[in-house]
mmCIF file of the N, C-alpha and C atoms, coordinates in Angstrom:
data_MODEL
# 
_entry.id   MODEL 
# 
loop_
_atom_site.group_PDB 
_atom_site.id 
_atom_site.type_symbol 
_atom_site.label_atom_id 
_atom_site.label_alt_id 
_atom_site.label_comp_id 
_atom_site.label_asym_id 
_atom_site.label_entity_id 
_atom_site.label_seq_id 
_atom_site.pdbx_PDB_ins_code 
_atom_site.Cartn_x 
_atom_site.Cartn_y 
_atom_site.Cartn_z 
_atom_site.occupancy 
_atom_site.B_iso_or_equiv 
_atom_site.pdbx_formal_charge 
_atom_site.auth_seq_id 
_atom_site.auth_comp_id 
_atom_site.auth_asym_id 
_atom_site.auth_atom_id 
_atom_site.pdbx_PDB_model_num 
ATOM 1   N N  . MET A 1 1  ? 57.216 -28.574 2.252  1.00 0.00 ? 1  MET A N  1 
ATOM 2   C CA . MET A 1 1  ? 56.514 -29.788 1.936  1.00 0.00 ? 1  MET A CA 1 
ATOM 3   C C  . MET A 1 1  ? 55.046 -29.547 2.356  1.00 0.00 ? 1  MET A C  1 
ATOM 4   N N  . ASP A 1 2  ? 54.105 -30.053 1.515  1.00 0.00 ? 2  ASP A N  1 
ATOM 5   C CA . ASP A 1 2  ? 52.761 -29.856 1.701  1.00 0.00 ? 2  ASP A CA 1 
ATOM 6   C C  . ASP A 1 2  ? 52.281 -30.740 2.788  1.00 0.00 ? 2  ASP A C  1 
ATOM 7   N N  . GLN A 1 3  ? 51.154 -30.269 3.486  1.00 0.00 ? 3  GLN A N  1 
ATOM 8   C CA . GLN A 1 3  ? 50.483 -30.994 4.618  1.00 0.00 ? 3  GLN A CA 1 
ATOM 9   C C  . GLN A 1 3  ? 50.031 -32.356 4.068  1.00 0.00 ? 3  GLN A C  1 
ATOM 10  N N  . ILE A 1 4  ? 50.284 -33.386 4.756  1.00 0.00 ? 4  ILE A N  1 
ATOM 11  C CA . ILE A 1 4  ? 49.799 -34.761 4.317  1.00 0.00 ? 4  ILE A CA 1 
ATOM 12  C C  . ILE A 1 4  ? 48.689 -35.222 5.382  1.00 0.00 ? 4  ILE A C  1 
ATOM 13  N N  . SER A 1 5  ? 47.491 -35.556 4.713  1.00 0.00 ? 5  SER A N  1 
ATOM 14  C CA . SER A 1 5  ? 46.523 -36.108 5.589  1.00 0.00 ? 5  SER A CA 1 
ATOM 15  C C  . SER A 1 5  ? 46.605 -37.539 5.765  1.00 0.00 ? 5  SER A C  1 
ATOM 16  N N  . PRO A 1 6  ? 46.387 -38.059 6.989  1.00 0.00 ? 6  PRO A N  1 
ATOM 17  C CA . PRO A 1 6  ? 46.401 -39.462 7.138  1.00 0.00 ? 6  PRO A CA 1 
ATOM 18  C C  . PRO A 1 6  ? 45.304 -40.109 6.485  1.00 0.00 ? 6  PRO A C  1 
ATOM 19  N N  . PRO A 1 7  ? 45.518 -41.520 6.108  1.00 0.00 ? 7  PRO A N  1 
ATOM 20  C CA . PRO A 1 7  ? 44.481 -42.142 5.491  1.00 0.00 ? 7  PRO A CA 1 
ATOM 21  C C  . PRO A 1 7  ? 43.046 -42.254 6.357  1.00 0.00 ? 7  PRO A C  1 
ATOM 22  N N  . ALA A 1 8  ? 42.047 -42.404 5.639  1.00 0.00 ? 8  ALA A N  1 
ATOM 23  C CA . ALA A 1 8  ? 40.734 -42.457 6.445  1.00 0.00 ? 8  ALA A CA 1 
ATOM 24  C C  . ALA A 1 8  ? 40.624 -43.751 7.287  1.00 0.00 ? 8  ALA A C  1 
ATOM 25  N N  . THR A 1 9  ? 41.244 -44.825 6.842  1.00 0.00 ? 9  THR A N  1 
ATOM 26  C CA . THR A 1 9  ? 41.209 -45.955 7.732  1.00 0.00 ? 9  THR A CA 1 
ATOM 27  C C  . THR A 1 9  ? 42.742 -46.123 8.107  1.00 0.00 ? 9  THR A C  1 
ATOM 28  N N  . PRO A 1 10 ? 42.869 -46.079 9.296  1.00 0.00 ? 10 PRO A N  1 
ATOM 29  C CA . PRO A 1 10 ? 44.410 -46.344 9.933  1.00 0.00 ? 10 PRO A CA 1 
ATOM 30  C C  . PRO A 1 10 ? 44.918 -47.678 9.585  1.00 0.00 ? 10 PRO A C  1 
ATOM 31  N N  . LEU A 1 11 ? 46.114 -47.823 9.403  1.00 0.00 ? 11 LEU A N  1 
ATOM 32  C CA . LEU A 1 11 ? 46.646 -49.186 9.055  1.00 0.00 ? 11 LEU A CA 1 
ATOM 33  C C  . LEU A 1 11 ? 46.863 -50.031 10.538 1.00 0.00 ? 11 LEU A C  1 
ATOM 34  N N  . THR A 1 12 ? 46.668 -51.322 10.207 1.00 0.00 ? 12 THR A N  1 
ATOM 35  C CA . THR A 1 12 ? 46.850 -52.147 11.322 1.00 0.00 ? 12 THR A CA 1 
ATOM 36  C C  . THR A 1 12 ? 48.462 -52.619 11.398 1.00 0.00 ? 12 THR A C  1 
ATOM 37  N N  . LEU A 1 13 ? 48.997 -52.308 12.553 1.00 0.00 ? 13 LEU A N  1 
ATOM 38  C CA . LEU A 1 13 ? 50.367 -52.708 12.756 1.00 0.00 ? 13 LEU A CA 1 
ATOM 39  C C  . LEU A 1 13 ? 50.588 -54.343 12.770 1.00 0.00 ? 13 LEU A C  1 
ATOM 40  N N  . SER A 1 14 ? 51.543 -54.765 12.192 1.00 0.00 ? 14 SER A N  1 
ATOM 41  C CA . SER A 1 14 ? 52.032 -56.063 12.314 1.00 0.00 ? 14 SER A CA 1 
ATOM 42  C C  . SER A 1 14 ? 53.423 -56.059 12.990 1.00 0.00 ? 14 SER A C  1 
ATOM 43  N N  . PRO A 1 15 ? 53.748 -57.164 13.639 1.00 0.00 ? 15 PRO A N  1 
ATOM 44  C CA . PRO A 1 15 ? 55.125 -57.265 14.267 1.00 0.00 ? 15 PRO A CA 1 
ATOM 45  C C  . PRO A 1 15 ? 56.266 -57.038 13.263 1.00 0.00 ? 15 PRO A C  1 
ATOM 46  N N  . GLU A 1 16 ? 56.070 -57.409 11.896 1.00 0.00 ? 16 GLU A N  1 
ATOM 47  C CA . GLU A 1 16 ? 57.207 -57.065 11.024 1.00 0.00 ? 16 GLU A CA 1 
ATOM 48  C C  . GLU A 1 16 ? 57.237 -55.596 10.551 1.00 0.00 ? 16 GLU A C  1 
ATOM 49  N N  . ASP A 1 17 ? 56.288 -54.722 11.052 1.00 0.00 ? 17 ASP A N  1 
ATOM 50  C CA . ASP A 1 17 ? 56.276 -53.367 10.611 1.00 0.00 ? 17 ASP A CA 1 
ATOM 51  C C  . ASP A 1 17 ? 57.250 -52.585 11.531 1.00 0.00 ? 17 ASP A C  1 
ATOM 52  N N  . TYR A 1 18 ? 57.691 -52.910 12.645 1.00 0.00 ? 18 TYR A N  1 
ATOM 53  C CA . TYR A 1 18 ? 58.418 -51.987 13.688 1.00 0.00 ? 18 TYR A CA 1 
ATOM 54  C C  . TYR A 1 18 ? 59.228 -52.945 14.503 1.00 0.00 ? 18 TYR A C  1 
ATOM 55  N N  . TYR A 1 19 ? 60.186 -52.185 15.153 1.00 0.00 ? 19 TYR A N  1 
ATOM 56  C CA . TYR A 1 19 ? 60.790 -52.812 16.389 1.00 0.00 ? 19 TYR A CA 1 
ATOM 57  C C  . TYR A 1 19 ? 60.841 -52.001 17.506 1.00 0.00 ? 19 TYR A C  1 
ATOM 58  N N  . VAL A 1 20 ? 61.221 -52.223 18.597 1.00 0.00 ? 20 VAL A N  1 
ATOM 59  C CA . VAL A 1 20 ? 61.109 -51.486 19.838 1.00 0.00 ? 20 VAL A CA 1 
ATOM 60  C C  . VAL A 1 20 ? 62.764 -51.122 20.129 1.00 0.00 ? 20 VAL A C  1 
ATOM 61  N N  . GLU A 1 21 ? 62.995 -49.810 20.322 1.00 0.00 ? 21 GLU A N  1 
ATOM 62  C CA . GLU A 1 21 ? 64.386 -49.422 20.750 1.00 0.00 ? 21 GLU A CA 1 
ATOM 63  C C  . GLU A 1 21 ? 64.259 -48.476 21.873 1.00 0.00 ? 21 GLU A C  1 
ATOM 64  N N  . GLY A 1 22 ? 64.567 -48.967 23.046 1.00 0.00 ? 22 GLY A N  1 
ATOM 65  C CA . GLY A 1 22 ? 64.256 -48.285 24.314 1.00 0.00 ? 22 GLY A CA 1 
ATOM 66  C C  . GLY A 1 22 ? 62.781 -48.054 24.404 1.00 0.00 ? 22 GLY A C  1 
ATOM 67  N N  . GLN A 1 23 ? 62.387 -46.903 24.522 1.00 0.00 ? 23 GLN A N  1 
ATOM 68  C CA . GLN A 1 23 ? 60.957 -46.579 24.733 1.00 0.00 ? 23 GLN A CA 1 
ATOM 69  C C  . GLN A 1 23 ? 60.345 -46.114 23.360 1.00 0.00 ? 23 GLN A C  1 
ATOM 70  N N  . ASN A 1 24 ? 61.001 -46.221 22.252 1.00 0.00 ? 24 ASN A N  1 
ATOM 71  C CA . ASN A 1 24 ? 60.590 -45.762 20.947 1.00 0.00 ? 24 ASN A CA 1 
ATOM 72  C C  . ASN A 1 24 ? 60.202 -47.036 20.082 1.00 0.00 ? 24 ASN A C  1 
ATOM 73  N N  . LEU A 1 25 ? 59.105 -46.844 19.327 1.00 0.00 ? 25 LEU A N  1 
ATOM 74  C CA . LEU A 1 25 ? 58.623 -47.836 18.335 1.00 0.00 ? 25 LEU A CA 1 
ATOM 75  C C  . LEU A 1 25 ? 59.335 -47.176 17.111 1.00 0.00 ? 25 LEU A C  1 
ATOM 76  N N  . VAL A 1 26 ? 60.097 -48.049 16.412 1.00 0.00 ? 26 VAL A N  1 
ATOM 77  C CA . VAL A 1 26 ? 60.714 -47.717 15.230 1.00 0.00 ? 26 VAL A CA 1 
ATOM 78  C C  . VAL A 1 26 ? 60.071 -48.353 13.973 1.00 0.00 ? 26 VAL A C  1 
ATOM 79  N N  . PHE A 1 27 ? 59.615 -47.647 13.083 1.00 0.00 ? 27 PHE A N  1 
ATOM 80  C CA . PHE A 1 27 ? 58.991 -48.261 11.900 1.00 0.00 ? 27 PHE A CA 1 
ATOM 81  C C  . PHE A 1 27 ? 59.925 -48.651 10.839 1.00 0.00 ? 27 PHE A C  1 
ATOM 82  N N  . ASN A 1 28 ? 59.834 -49.750 10.255 1.00 0.00 ? 28 ASN A N  1 
ATOM 83  C CA . ASN A 1 28 ? 60.806 -50.156 9.280  1.00 0.00 ? 28 ASN A CA 1 
ATOM 84  C C  . ASN A 1 28 ? 60.385 -49.772 7.773  1.00 0.00 ? 28 ASN A C  1 
ATOM 85  N N  . ALA A 1 29 ? 61.341 -50.058 6.826  1.00 0.00 ? 29 ALA A N  1 
ATOM 86  C CA . ALA A 1 29 ? 60.906 -49.672 5.352  1.00 0.00 ? 29 ALA A CA 1 
ATOM 87  C C  . ALA A 1 29 ? 59.638 -50.385 4.962  1.00 0.00 ? 29 ALA A C  1 
ATOM 88  N N  . ALA A 1 30 ? 59.478 -51.672 5.423  1.00 0.00 ? 30 ALA A N  1 
ATOM 89  C CA . ALA A 1 30 ? 58.291 -52.408 5.025  1.00 0.00 ? 30 ALA A CA 1 
ATOM 90  C C  . ALA A 1 30 ? 57.004 -51.591 5.401  1.00 0.00 ? 30 ALA A C  1 
ATOM 91  N N  . TYR A 1 31 ? 56.943 -50.951 6.612  1.00 0.00 ? 31 TYR A N  1 
ATOM 92  C CA . TYR A 1 31 ? 55.842 -50.263 7.055  1.00 0.00 ? 31 TYR A CA 1 
ATOM 93  C C  . TYR A 1 31 ? 55.701 -49.182 6.319  1.00 0.00 ? 31 TYR A C  1 
ATOM 94  N N  . HIS A 1 32 ? 56.728 -48.298 6.087  1.00 0.00 ? 32 HIS A N  1 
ATOM 95  C CA . HIS A 1 32 ? 56.506 -47.040 5.291  1.00 0.00 ? 32 HIS A CA 1 
ATOM 96  C C  . HIS A 1 32 ? 56.137 -47.251 3.844  1.00 0.00 ? 32 HIS A C  1 
ATOM 97  N N  . LEU A 1 33 ? 56.492 -48.407 3.182  1.00 0.00 ? 33 LEU A N  1 
ATOM 98  C CA . LEU A 1 33 ? 55.928 -48.775 1.848  1.00 0.00 ? 33 LEU A CA 1 
ATOM 99  C C  . LEU A 1 33 ? 54.396 -49.206 1.969  1.00 0.00 ? 33 LEU A C  1 
ATOM 100 N N  . LYS A 1 34 ? 54.124 -49.848 3.040  1.00 0.00 ? 34 LYS A N  1 
ATOM 101 C CA . LYS A 1 34 ? 52.677 -50.162 3.270  1.00 0.00 ? 34 LYS A CA 1 
ATOM 102 C C  . LYS A 1 34 ? 51.713 -48.970 3.421  1.00 0.00 ? 34 LYS A C  1 
ATOM 103 N N  . ARG A 1 35 ? 52.327 -47.974 4.159  1.00 0.00 ? 35 ARG A N  1 
ATOM 104 C CA . ARG A 1 35 ? 51.662 -46.701 4.342  1.00 0.00 ? 35 ARG A CA 1 
ATOM 105 C C  . ARG A 1 35 ? 51.506 -46.002 3.064  1.00 0.00 ? 35 ARG A C  1 
ATOM 106 N N  . GLY A 1 36 ? 52.571 -46.110 2.143  1.00 0.00 ? 36 GLY A N  1 
ATOM 107 C CA . GLY A 1 36 ? 52.285 -45.651 0.776  1.00 0.00 ? 36 GLY A CA 1 
ATOM 108 C C  . GLY A 1 36 ? 52.741 -44.185 0.539  1.00 0.00 ? 36 GLY A C  1 
ATOM 109 N N  . PHE A 1 37 ? 53.217 -43.478 1.460  1.00 0.00 ? 37 PHE A N  1 
ATOM 110 C CA . PHE A 1 37 ? 53.699 -42.093 1.252  1.00 0.00 ? 37 PHE A CA 1 
ATOM 111 C C  . PHE A 1 37 ? 54.701 -41.634 2.260  1.00 0.00 ? 37 PHE A C  1 
ATOM 112 N N  . CYS A 1 38 ? 55.414 -40.591 1.955  1.00 0.00 ? 38 CYS A N  1 
ATOM 113 C CA . CYS A 1 38 ? 56.469 -40.122 2.904  1.00 0.00 ? 38 CYS A CA 1 
ATOM 114 C C  . CYS A 1 38 ? 55.761 -39.030 3.711  1.00 0.00 ? 38 CYS A C  1 
ATOM 115 N N  . CYS A 1 39 ? 56.103 -39.134 5.008  1.00 0.00 ? 39 CYS A N  1 
ATOM 116 C CA . CYS A 1 39 ? 55.464 -38.222 5.893  1.00 0.00 ? 39 CYS A CA 1 
ATOM 117 C C  . CYS A 1 39 ? 56.368 -36.917 6.132  1.00 0.00 ? 39 CYS A C  1 
ATOM 118 N N  . GLY A 1 40 ? 57.604 -36.995 5.526  1.00 0.00 ? 40 GLY A N  1 
ATOM 119 C CA . GLY A 1 40 ? 58.548 -35.854 5.704  1.00 0.00 ? 40 GLY A CA 1 
ATOM 120 C C  . GLY A 1 40 ? 59.272 -35.578 7.019  1.00 0.00 ? 40 GLY A C  1 
ATOM 121 N N  . SER A 1 41 ? 59.223 -36.663 7.963  1.00 0.00 ? 41 SER A N  1 
ATOM 122 C CA . SER A 1 41 ? 59.770 -36.604 9.233  1.00 0.00 ? 41 SER A CA 1 
ATOM 123 C C  . SER A 1 41 ? 61.236 -37.144 9.330  1.00 0.00 ? 41 SER A C  1 
ATOM 124 N N  . ARG A 1 42 ? 61.813 -37.414 8.123  1.00 0.00 ? 42 ARG A N  1 
ATOM 125 C CA . ARG A 1 42 ? 63.187 -37.824 8.039  1.00 0.00 ? 42 ARG A CA 1 
ATOM 126 C C  . ARG A 1 42 ? 63.223 -39.165 8.920  1.00 0.00 ? 42 ARG A C  1 
ATOM 127 N N  . CYS A 1 43 ? 62.549 -40.082 8.688  1.00 0.00 ? 43 CYS A N  1 
ATOM 128 C CA . CYS A 1 43 ? 62.441 -41.381 9.373  1.00 0.00 ? 43 CYS A CA 1 
ATOM 129 C C  . CYS A 1 43 ? 63.628 -42.146 9.117  1.00 0.00 ? 43 CYS A C  1 
ATOM 130 N N  . ARG A 1 44 ? 64.183 -42.822 10.034 1.00 0.00 ? 44 ARG A N  1 
ATOM 131 C CA . ARG A 1 44 ? 65.427 -43.618 9.883  1.00 0.00 ? 44 ARG A CA 1 
ATOM 132 C C  . ARG A 1 44 ? 65.498 -44.616 8.751  1.00 0.00 ? 44 ARG A C  1 
ATOM 133 N N  . HIS A 1 45 ? 64.193 -45.263 8.542  1.00 0.00 ? 45 HIS A N  1 
ATOM 134 C CA . HIS A 1 45 ? 64.110 -46.339 7.564  1.00 0.00 ? 45 HIS A CA 1 
ATOM 135 C C  . HIS A 1 45 ? 63.311 -45.983 6.303  1.00 0.00 ? 45 HIS A C  1 
ATOM 136 N N  . CYS A 1 46 ? 63.293 -44.508 6.093  1.00 0.00 ? 46 CYS A N  1 
ATOM 137 C CA . CYS A 1 46 ? 62.614 -44.086 4.923  1.00 0.00 ? 46 CYS A CA 1 
ATOM 138 C C  . CYS A 1 46 ? 62.915 -44.634 3.719  1.00 0.00 ? 46 CYS A C  1 
ATOM 139 N N  . PRO A 1 47 ? 62.053 -45.373 2.929  1.00 0.00 ? 47 PRO A N  1 
ATOM 140 C CA . PRO A 1 47 ? 62.398 -45.985 1.548  1.00 0.00 ? 47 PRO A CA 1 
ATOM 141 C C  . PRO A 1 47 ? 62.233 -44.952 0.467  1.00 0.00 ? 47 PRO A C  1 
ATOM 142 N N  . TYR A 1 48 ? 61.797 -43.724 0.844  1.00 0.00 ? 48 TYR A N  1 
ATOM 143 C CA . TYR A 1 48 ? 61.583 -42.800 -0.144 1.00 0.00 ? 48 TYR A CA 1 
ATOM 144 C C  . TYR A 1 48 ? 62.775 -41.722 -0.379 1.00 0.00 ? 48 TYR A C  1 
ATOM 145 N N  . GLY A 1 49 ? 63.896 -42.097 0.354  1.00 0.00 ? 49 GLY A N  1 
ATOM 146 C CA . GLY A 1 49 ? 65.013 -41.293 0.255  1.00 0.00 ? 49 GLY A CA 1 
ATOM 147 C C  . GLY A 1 49 ? 65.101 -40.026 0.884  1.00 0.00 ? 49 GLY A C  1 
ATOM 148 N N  . VAL A 1 50 ? 64.041 -39.692 1.570  1.00 0.00 ? 50 VAL A N  1 
ATOM 149 C CA . VAL A 1 50 ? 63.977 -38.277 2.221  1.00 0.00 ? 50 VAL A CA 1 
ATOM 150 C C  . VAL A 1 50 ? 65.001 -38.066 3.370  1.00 0.00 ? 50 VAL A C  1 
ATOM 151 N N  . ALA A 1 51 ? 65.242 -39.170 4.108  1.00 0.00 ? 51 ALA A N  1 
ATOM 152 C CA . ALA A 1 51 ? 66.182 -39.053 5.334  1.00 0.00 ? 51 ALA A CA 1 
ATOM 153 C C  . ALA A 1 51 ? 67.548 -38.764 4.834  1.00 0.00 ? 51 ALA A C  1 
ATOM 154 N N  . GLU A 1 52 ? 67.918 -39.398 3.779  1.00 0.00 ? 52 GLU A N  1 
ATOM 155 C CA . GLU A 1 52 ? 69.362 -39.231 3.194  1.00 0.00 ? 52 GLU A CA 1 
ATOM 156 C C  . GLU A 1 52 ? 69.414 -37.770 2.609  1.00 0.00 ? 52 GLU A C  1 
ATOM 157 N N  . ALA A 1 53 ? 68.404 -37.311 1.855  1.00 0.00 ? 53 ALA A N  1 
ATOM 158 C CA . ALA A 1 53 ? 68.484 -36.203 1.201  1.00 0.00 ? 53 ALA A CA 1 
ATOM 159 C C  . ALA A 1 53 ? 68.566 -35.032 2.265  1.00 0.00 ? 53 ALA A C  1 
ATOM 160 N N  . ALA A 1 54 ? 67.892 -35.113 3.407  1.00 0.00 ? 54 ALA A N  1 
ATOM 161 C CA . ALA A 1 54 ? 67.751 -34.079 4.386  1.00 0.00 ? 54 ALA A CA 1 
ATOM 162 C C  . ALA A 1 54 ? 68.711 -34.206 5.472  1.00 0.00 ? 54 ALA A C  1 
ATOM 163 N N  . ALA A 1 55 ? 69.580 -35.058 5.348  1.00 0.00 ? 55 ALA A N  1 
ATOM 164 C CA . ALA A 1 55 ? 70.580 -35.357 6.509  1.00 0.00 ? 55 ALA A CA 1 
ATOM 165 C C  . ALA A 1 55 ? 71.623 -34.137 6.454  1.00 0.00 ? 55 ALA A C  1 
ATOM 166 N N  . PRO A 1 56 ? 71.931 -33.633 7.607  1.00 0.00 ? 56 PRO A N  1 
ATOM 167 C CA . PRO A 1 56 ? 72.947 -32.549 7.777  1.00 0.00 ? 56 PRO A CA 1 
ATOM 168 C C  . PRO A 1 56 ? 74.443 -32.889 7.355  1.00 0.00 ? 56 PRO A C  1 
ATOM 169 N N  . GLU A 1 57 ? 75.026 -31.990 6.797  1.00 0.00 ? 57 GLU A N  1 
ATOM 170 C CA . GLU A 1 57 ? 76.342 -32.401 6.184  1.00 0.00 ? 57 GLU A CA 1 
ATOM 171 C C  . GLU A 1 57 ? 77.385 -32.015 7.299  1.00 0.00 ? 57 GLU A C  1 
ATOM 172 N N  . ASP A 1 58 ? 78.495 -32.645 7.266  1.00 0.00 ? 58 ASP A N  1 
ATOM 173 C CA . ASP A 1 58 ? 79.558 -32.495 8.298  1.00 0.00 ? 58 ASP A CA 1 
ATOM 174 C C  . ASP A 1 58 ? 80.396 -31.433 7.717  1.00 0.00 ? 58 ASP A C  1 
# 
């Protein structure tokens, strides 16, 4: 996958963009869509289908 550059202006986080699970900030699909691109990190709530496509098979 090609290197992706972050946007010139960082996005402002809203409470509906994420939730806290333990010590982790988990971004939801709404945030990923607002960001506008897939980062390729196999995010749990990836709306671009990358997490499902790259999931290990049993």
